[in-house]
C-alpha positions as CSV (number, residue, x, y, z in Angstrom):
1,M,-10.0,5.8,8.2
2,T,-11.0,6.6,4.3
3,R,-9.7,4.6,1.7
4,A,-6.9,5.7,-0.3
5,R,-7.9,6.8,-3.9
6,L,-5.8,5.5,-6.7
7,E,-5.4,7.8,-10.0
8,P,-7.8,7.0,-12.6
9,A,-6.9,3.7,-14.8
10,G,-4.3,4.6,-17.5
11,E,-2.9,7.6,-15.7
12,K,-0.5,5.9,-12.9
13,K,0.6,2.2,-13.4
14,A,3.2,2.0,-10.5
15,Y,4.4,3.9,-7.5
16,T,7.7,4.4,-5.8
17,Y,7.8,3.9,-1.9
18,D,7.8,7.8,-1.6
19,E,4.7,8.1,-3.8
20,L,2.8,5.1,-2.3
21,S,3.9,6.7,1.3
22,D,2.2,10.0,0.3
23,L,-1.0,8.3,-1.4
24,V,-1.8,6.2,1.5
25,G,-0.7,8.3,4.4
26,L,1.7,5.7,5.9
27,S,5.5,5.9,6.6
28,R,8.1,4.4,4.3
29,R,9.1,2.2,7.4
30,T,5.5,0.9,7.7
31,L,5.4,0.2,3.9
32,Y,8.9,-1.8,4.4
33,N,7.3,-3.8,7.2
34,H,4.4,-4.6,5.1
35,V,6.6,-5.8,2.3
36,K,8.8,-7.7,4.8
37,A,5.6,-9.4,5.9
38,G,4.6,-10.4,2.6
39,K,1.5,-8.2,2.6
40,L,2.5,-5.9,0.0
41,I,4.6,-7.1,-3.0
42,P,7.0,-5.0,-5.2
43,T,7.9,-5.4,-8.8
44,Y,11.5,-4.5,-10.0
45,P,10.9,-3.5,-13.6
46,T,14.0,-1.3,-13.5
47,G,15.9,-2.6,-10.6
48,E,14.2,-0.1,-8.3
49,P,11.0,-1.4,-6.3
50,R,7.6,-0.3,-7.8
51,F,4.3,-1.1,-6.7
52,S,1.6,-1.7,-9.5
53,A,-1.8,0.0,-9.3
54,K,-3.1,-3.4,-9.2
55,E,-1.1,-4.6,-6.3
56,V,-1.8,-1.5,-4.2
57,E,-5.6,-1.9,-4.9
58,R,-5.4,-5.4,-3.7
59,W,-3.3,-4.5,-0.6
60,I,-5.7,-1.8,0.5
61,G,-8.5,-3.9,0.0
62,S,-7.3,-6.5,2.4
63,W,-7.2,-3.7,5.0
64,P,-9.7,-4.2,7.9
65,A,-12.8,-2.0,7.5
66,E,-13.1,-1.6,11.2
67,P,-10.4,-1.0,13.9
68,P,-9.7,-3.8,16.1
69,V,-11.7,-4.0,19.4
70,K,-9.5,-3.9,22.5
71,E,-10.4,-6.3,25.0
72,T,-10.5,-5.0,28.7
73,A,-9.7,-7.2,31.6
């Protein structure tokens, strides 16, 4: 899986759920689940949730580099 690329610094400061979903290729439901689990933290500058570019970079950096190994019985 390739890492999502954020826009160059200074261009995009925060993302909506829809923008982040398009950026990283995950559904809104998956994003909601990550927020609920405390893995992704939104801010509410205008009362609506936004994800800062810095938070998105931190969150993406926490993803595993390799897929999990399935144990066989």
